[in-house]
C-alpha positions in Angstrom: 0.0 0.0 0.0 1.3 3.4 -1.0 2.4 5.6 2.0 0.5 8.8 2.6 2.0 12.0 1.1 0.9 15.2 2.8 1.8 18.6 1.3 2.8 21.3 3.7 3.2 25.1 3.2 5.7 24.8 0.4 5.5 21.3 -0.9 6.3 17.8 0.4 9.0 16.8 2.9 9.8 13.5 4.5 12.6 11.4 6.0 14.9 9.8 3.4 14.4 6.1 2.9 11.3 6.1 5.2 8.8 8.0 3.1 11.1 10.0 0.8 11.8 7.2 -1.6 12.3 7.0 -5.3 8.8 5.6 -5.7 7.2 8.5 -3.8 9.2 11.0 -5.7 7.8 9.4 -8.9 4.3 9.7 -7.5 4.8 13.4 -6.7 6.3 14.0 -10.1 3.4 12.3 -11.9 1.0 14.4 -9.9 2.9 17.5 -10.9 2.8 16.4 -14.6 -1.0 15.8 -14.3 -1.4 19.3 -12.9 0.6 20.9 -15.7 -1.3 19.0 -18.4 -4.7 20.0 -16.9 -4.0 23.6 -15.7 -0.9 25.0 -17.4 0.5 25.0 -20.9 2.6 21.8 -21.1 4.4 23.1 -24.2 6.2 25.5 -22.0 8.1 22.7 -20.2 9.3 22.3 -16.7 12.5 23.4 -14.9 14.1 21.2 -12.3 16.8 21.8 -9.8 18.3 20.4 -6.6 20.3 21.2 -3.5 23.3 19.6 -1.7 21.3 17.1 0.3 21.9 13.4 0.2 20.7 11.9 -3.1 19.2 15.2 -4.4 20.8 14.9 -7.8 19.6 11.4 -8.3 16.1 12.2 -7.0 16.0 15.1 -9.4 17.0 12.7 -12.3 14.1 10.4 -11.3 11.7 13.3 -11.2 12.9 14.4 -14.6 12.4 11.0 -16.1 8.7 10.9 -14.9 8.0 14.4 -16.2 9.6 13.6 -19.6 7.6 10.3 -19.7 4.5 12.6 -19.5 5.6 14.3 -22.7 7.1 17.4 -21.0 10.3 19.2 -22.0 12.5 19.2 -18.8 15.4 21.4 -18.3 17.5 20.0 -15.4 20.1 22.1 -13.5 23.7 21.2 -14.2 24.8 21.9 -10.6 23.5 22.5 -7.1 21.1 25.5 -7.4 19.5 27.9 -4.9 15.7 27.8 -5.0 15.4 31.5 -5.9 17.6 30.9 -8.9 15.1 28.2 -10.1 12.2 30.5 -9.4 13.8 33.3 -11.4 14.4 31.0 -14.3 10.7 29.8 -14.3 9.6 33.5 -14.6 12.2 34.6 -17.1 11.9 31.5 -19.3 8.1 31.4 -19.2 8.1 27.8 -18.0 4.9 26.0 -16.9 6.5 25.5 -13.5 9.6 24.5 -11.5 10.4 21.5 -9.3 13.0 21.9 -6.6 14.4 18.9 -4.8 15.2 20.2 -1.3 14.1 20.0 2.3 15.2 23.6 2.9 16.3 24.0 6.5 15.2 20.5 7.8 17.8 18.1 9.4 20.2 16.1 7.2 17.9 13.0 7.2 15.1 14.8 5.3 14.5 15.7 1.7 11.6 17.1 -0.2 9.9 18.5 -3.3 8.9 22.1 -3.8 6.8 23.3 -6.7 7.2 26.8 -8.1 4.3 28.1 -10.1 4.5 29.6 -13.6 4.8 33.1 -12.1 8.1 32.3 -10.5 7.0 31.9 -6.8 5.6 29.6 -4.2 2.5 27.8 -5.4 -0.8 29.0 -4.0 -2.7 26.8 -1.5 -5.1 26.1 -4.3 -2.4 24.9 -6.7 -0.9 22.7 -3.9 -4.4 21.1 -3.3 -4.8 20.3 -7.0 -1.3 18.6 -7.1 -2.1 16.7 -4.0 -5.4 15.6 -5.6 -3.5 14.0 -8.5 -1.2 11.8 -6.3 -3.1 8.7 -7.0 -4.2 9.6 -10.6 -3.0 7.3 -13.3 0.1 8.4 -15.2 -0.3 10.2 -18.5 2.4 8.9 -20.8 3.0 11.0 -23.9 5.6 11.3 -26.6 7.9 14.2 -27.1 9.3 14.6 -23.6 13.1 14.9 -23.1 15.6 16.1 -20.5 18.4 18.6 -21.2 20.8 20.3 -18.7 21.1 24.0 -18.1 22.8 26.5 -15.9 20.2 28.4 -13.8 22.7 30.3 -11.6 24.4 32.7 -14.1 21.2 34.5 -15.2 20.0 34.8 -11.6 23.3 36.2 -10.4 23.2 38.8 -13.2 19.7 39.8 -12.2 20.5 40.3 -8.5 23.7 42.2 -9.3 21.5 44.7 -11.1 19.0 44.9 -8.3 21.6 46.0 -5.7 24.2 48.7 -5.9 27.3 46.6 -6.0 29.6 49.6 -6.7 28.4 51.3 -3.5 29.0 48.1 -1.5 32.5 47.7 -2.9 33.4 51.3 -1.9 32.0 51.1 1.6 35.0 49.2 3.1 33.0 46.7 5.0 34.2 43.1 5.5 31.6 40.3 5.5 31.5 36.7 6.6 29.2 34.5 4.6 27.7 31.2 5.9 26.0 29.0 3.3 25.6 26.2 5.9 26.8 23.5 3.5 23.9 24.3 1.2 23.1 25.3 -2.4 24.1 28.9 -1.9 27.8 27.9 -1.9 29.9 30.3 -3.9 27.1 32.5 -5.1 27.3 35.6 -2.8 31.0 34.9 -2.5 31.3 35.0 -6.3 29.5 38.4 -6.5 31.7 39.9 -3.7 34.9 38.4 -5.2 34.2 40.0 -8.6 33.3 43.4 -7.1 36.4 43.4 -4.8 34.3 43.3 -1.6 36.3 41.8 1.4 34.7 38.6 2.5 35.2 35.0 3.6 32.8 32.1 3.1 32.4 29.4 5.7 30.8 25.9 5.5 30.9 26.1 1.7 31.9 22.5 1.1 29.4 19.9 0.1 28.6 17.7 3.1 25.0 16.3 3.1 25.3 15.4 6.8 25.4 19.2 7.7 27.8 18.2 10.6 26.6 19.5 13.9 23.8 21.7 12.6 20.5 22.0 10.8 21.0 24.2 7.8 18.7 26.9 9.2 20.1 30.4 9.8 19.0 30.7 13.5 20.5 30.0 16.9 22.3 27.7 17.7 23.2 26.8 14.1 24.9 30.1 13.3 27.4 29.8 16.1 30.3 29.2 13.7 29.3 32.4 11.9 29.2 34.3 15.2 32.7 33.1 16.1 34.0 33.9 12.6 32.6 37.5 12.6 34.3 38.3 15.9 37.6 36.5 15.1 37.9 38.0 11.6 36.7 41.5 12.7 33.9 41.5 10.2 31.2 44.3 9.9 28.5 41.7 9.6 27.8 38.0 9.0 25.3 36.9 6.3 23.7 33.5 6.3 21.3 31.6 4.1 19.6 28.2 4.7 20.1 25.0 2.8 18.4 26.1 -0.4 19.3 29.8 0.1 15.8 31.2 0.1 15.9 32.3 3.8 18.2 34.7 5.6 19.8 35.2 9.0 22.6 37.6 10.1 25.1 38.4 12.7 26.2 41.8 14.0 29.8 42.9 14.3 29.9 42.0 18.0 28.8 38.4 17.2 25.2 38.9 18.3 22.5 37.1 16.3 20.3 39.3 14.1 17.1 37.4 13.6 15.0 37.5 10.4 12.5 39.9 12.0 15.3 42.5 12.4 16.6 41.8 8.9 13.1 42.4 7.5 12.8 45.6 9.6 16.1 46.9 8.4 15.2 46.2 4.7 11.7 47.7 5.1 12.9 50.9 6.6 15.4 51.3 3.8 12.9 50.5 1.1 10.4 53.0 2.4 13.0 55.8 3.1 15.4 55.4 0.3 13.7 53.6 -2.6 10.1 54.9 -1.9 8.7 52.2 -4.3 4.9 51.9 -4.1 3.0 49.0 -2.6 1.7 47.5 0.6 3.8 45.7 3.2 2.7 42.1 4.1 3.8 40.0 7.0 3.0 36.6 8.4 0.9 36.1 11.6 4.0 35.1 13.6 6.3 38.1 12.7 7.3 41.2 14.6 5.0 44.1 15.3 7.9 46.4 14.6 7.0 46.1 10.9 3.6 47.6 11.7 5.2 50.6 13.4 7.5 51.2 10.5 4.7 50.9 7.9 2.6 53.3 10.0 5.3 55.9 10.1 5.6 55.9 6.3 1.8 55.7 5.8 1.9 52.3 4.1 -0.8 49.6 4.3 0.2 46.6 6.3 -1.5 43.3 5.5 -1.2 40.4 7.9 -1.6 36.9 6.5 -1.1 33.2 7.3 2.2 31.5 7.8 4.1 30.6 4.6 5.2 32.6 1.7 2.5 31.2 -0.5 0.1 33.7 1.2 2.3 36.6 0.0 1.9 35.2 -3.5 -1.9 34.9 -3.0 -2.0 38.7 -2.2 0.2 39.5 -5.2 -1.9 37.4 -7.6 -5.1 39.1 -6.3 -3.9 42.2 -8.1 -2.6 44.1 -5.0 0.6 46.0 -5.4 3.1 44.7 -2.8 6.4 46.4 -1.9 7.7 43.6 0.3 6.4 40.5 2.0 7.8 38.1 4.5 7.6 35.5 7.2 9.2 34.6 10.5 11.5 31.9 9.2 13.6 34.3 7.2 11.7 34.3 3.9 11.5 37.8 2.6 10.5 38.7 -1.0 10.4 41.9 -3.1 7.9 41.3 -5.9 9.5 43.8 -8.3 12.4 41.4 -8.4 10.4 38.1 -7.9 7.3 37.0 -6.1 9.5 34.7 -4.1 11.7 34.8 -0.9 15.3 35.1 -1.7 18.0 34.8 1.0 20.9 35.6 -1.3 19.3 38.8 -2.6 18.4 39.9 0.9 22.0 39.4 2.1 23.1 41.5 -0.8 20.6 44.2 0.1 21.6 44.2 3.8 25.1 45.0 2.6 23.6 47.7 0.3 21.8 49.3 3.3 25.0 49.2 5.4 26.9 50.9 2.6 24.2 53.5 1.9 23.7 54.4 5.6 27.4 54.2 6.5 26.6 52.0 9.5 27.4 48.5 10.6 24.6 46.0 10.9 24.5 46.3 14.7 24.2 50.0 14.5 21.3 49.7 12.1 19.5 47.4 14.4 20.1 49.6 17.4 18.8 52.6 15.5 15.5 50.7 14.9 15.2 49.6 18.5 15.7 53.2 19.6 13.1 54.6 17.2 10.4 52.0 17.2 10.8 50.5 20.7 12.5 47.4 22.0 11.3 44.2 20.2 12.8 40.8 21.0 11.8 37.5 19.7 12.1 33.8 20.5 10.9 30.4 19.3 10.9 26.9 20.7 10.3 23.8 18.6 8.7 21.0 20.6 9.1 17.6 19.0 6.2 15.9 20.8 3.8 13.1 20.1 0.7 14.0 18.1 -1.6 13.2 21.0 0.1 15.8 23.2 0.3 18.3 20.4 -3.5 18.0 19.7 -4.2 18.2 23.4 -2.3 21.4 23.7 -4.0 22.9 20.7 -7.4 22.0 21.9 -6.7 23.6 25.3 -5.4 26.7 23.5 -8.5 26.9 21.4 -10.6 26.9 24.6 -9.4 30.5 25.3 -7.2 30.0 28.4 -7.3 33.0 30.8 -3.6 32.8 31.7 -0.3 31.7 30.1 2.2 33.0 32.6 0.4 36.3 32.5 -3.3 37.2 32.1 -4.5 36.7 28.5 -5.9 40.0 27.2 -7.1 38.7 23.9 -6.6 35.8 21.5 -6.3 35.7 17.6 -6.5 32.4 15.6 -5.7 33.3 12.0 -3.0 30.6 11.9 -2.5 28.9 15.2 -3.4 30.5 18.6 -1.9 33.8 19.5 -2.3 35.3 23.0 -1.6 38.9 23.8 -0.5 39.1 27.4 -0.8 41.5 30.3 3.0 41.5 30.8 5.4 44.5 31.1 6.1 46.3 27.8 8.9 48.7 28.9 6.9 51.8 27.8 7.0 51.8 24.0 8.3 48.3 23.6 6.7 45.4 21.8 3.2 44.3 23.0 3.9 40.9 24.5 2.4 37.9 22.7 2.9 34.2 22.4 1.7 31.9 19.6 1.1 28.1 19.6 1.0 26.5 16.2 1.2 22.8 15.3 2.8 21.3 12.2 0.4 19.7 9.8 2.9 17.2 8.5 5.0 16.1 11.5 4.8 15.6 15.3 6.0 19.2 16.0 4.5 22.1 17.9 6.2 25.6 17.7 5.9 28.3 20.2 6.7 31.9 19.1 6.9 34.9 21.4 7.7 38.6 21.1 8.2 41.0 24.0 10.2 44.1 25.1 13.1 42.3 26.7 15.0 39.0 26.1 14.3 37.9 29.6 10.6 38.4 29.2 10.6 36.4 26.0 12.3 33.5 27.7 9.9 33.7 30.7 6.8 33.6 28.4 8.2 30.8 26.3 8.8 28.7 29.4 5.2 29.4 30.6 3.8 28.4 27.2 5.9 25.2 27.2 4.5 24.4 30.7 1.1 24.9 29.3 1.8 22.5 26.4 2.9 19.8 28.9 -0.1 20.5 31.1 2.1 21.8 33.9 0.6 25.2 34.2 -2.5 26.6 35.9 -4.5 28.3 33.2 -7.7 29.2 35.1 
């Protein structure tokens, strides 16, 4: 009996050899072929790329064979490729869609399949539902399909070099550390800096599918090597991307971690003040309220949406003009470049902001904290049994009156978010905590924002006690 395949926010992920098998990759590929034949123009062909994970190239070849057997022209990457490079190619080449073999920031034992729609961005929830609906549909063999290899990286690099002011960055005198976390971003940002004469060093750029000692996710504690490098090498900033290079994290000159919320806020302030491009600002349900304050200062509409970049694409496809959109996990996209998150471009733009403002990354963050109030963020990932996860979510849905502090109000757009009667240090962040369960694995995440790091940790601990039924909530 075929194992169940469940699509998450950006495709399908599973543990290699358990559920992520050649046969299941064939099933997903056939489902994508069925979707393209029924809802896109199959004559436009499909693009296919892969990251540095174990077996990714071979899984990509298997997927390419299935798509070609369905009569589709398949252009397969000739090397490890960042996801945004594939998305850019889909849009620029007018392909019917793109398939990326990656499990993004998951542990080494995972792999997955992302689908990029014809507009060059994350597939909408409706597209993902259609593909999932074809998982058990019969194959549609057809003649005329073939597989050819292509370089997706060179055109992508040329595009992002034009989007940022490389000349300004090269004149600024800043030195950068780049952490590609053994992933598909290896050599890309480093190559741009090398050509422009920007001082840099790249770490963890070798191919090692075991991702020794880390998950390829640019958050604590996985960025410790980057923190150490920035301090040791006296860099002005550290720039990190995840395993498939569509998410960003950073490190300030003193070695302190700069989370994706602060990266988003730095970029948003710069876009509104310096670029003044039109459009609304969008953010996911679990991101910082500092973005709301920045948007309000510049009289921009802010749209809150569900968790996952596909919701940003939904807003763009509805006809709304969007300046920038993003999510908690480091995915930030600027639609005038691409309706897609792009970790490498965002790293380049952070360097651009530093050069234009004449400030280190730490100085830029401190400037935001001083102007918009203190905002600090934390997240805990609880790998727990589904029974406990569902129990915690049911109790959260029942409107508890207290989680460490009195609950003032609850929102349930995507998970259960509780605004708390906790200290906010004057004009600092309004304290909140969010519980959200994974739909595809035994995992519950707790997110929190407050006006001090100590308060964040206190609230996270109270929420964790709530999950494990150790807290009084009445």
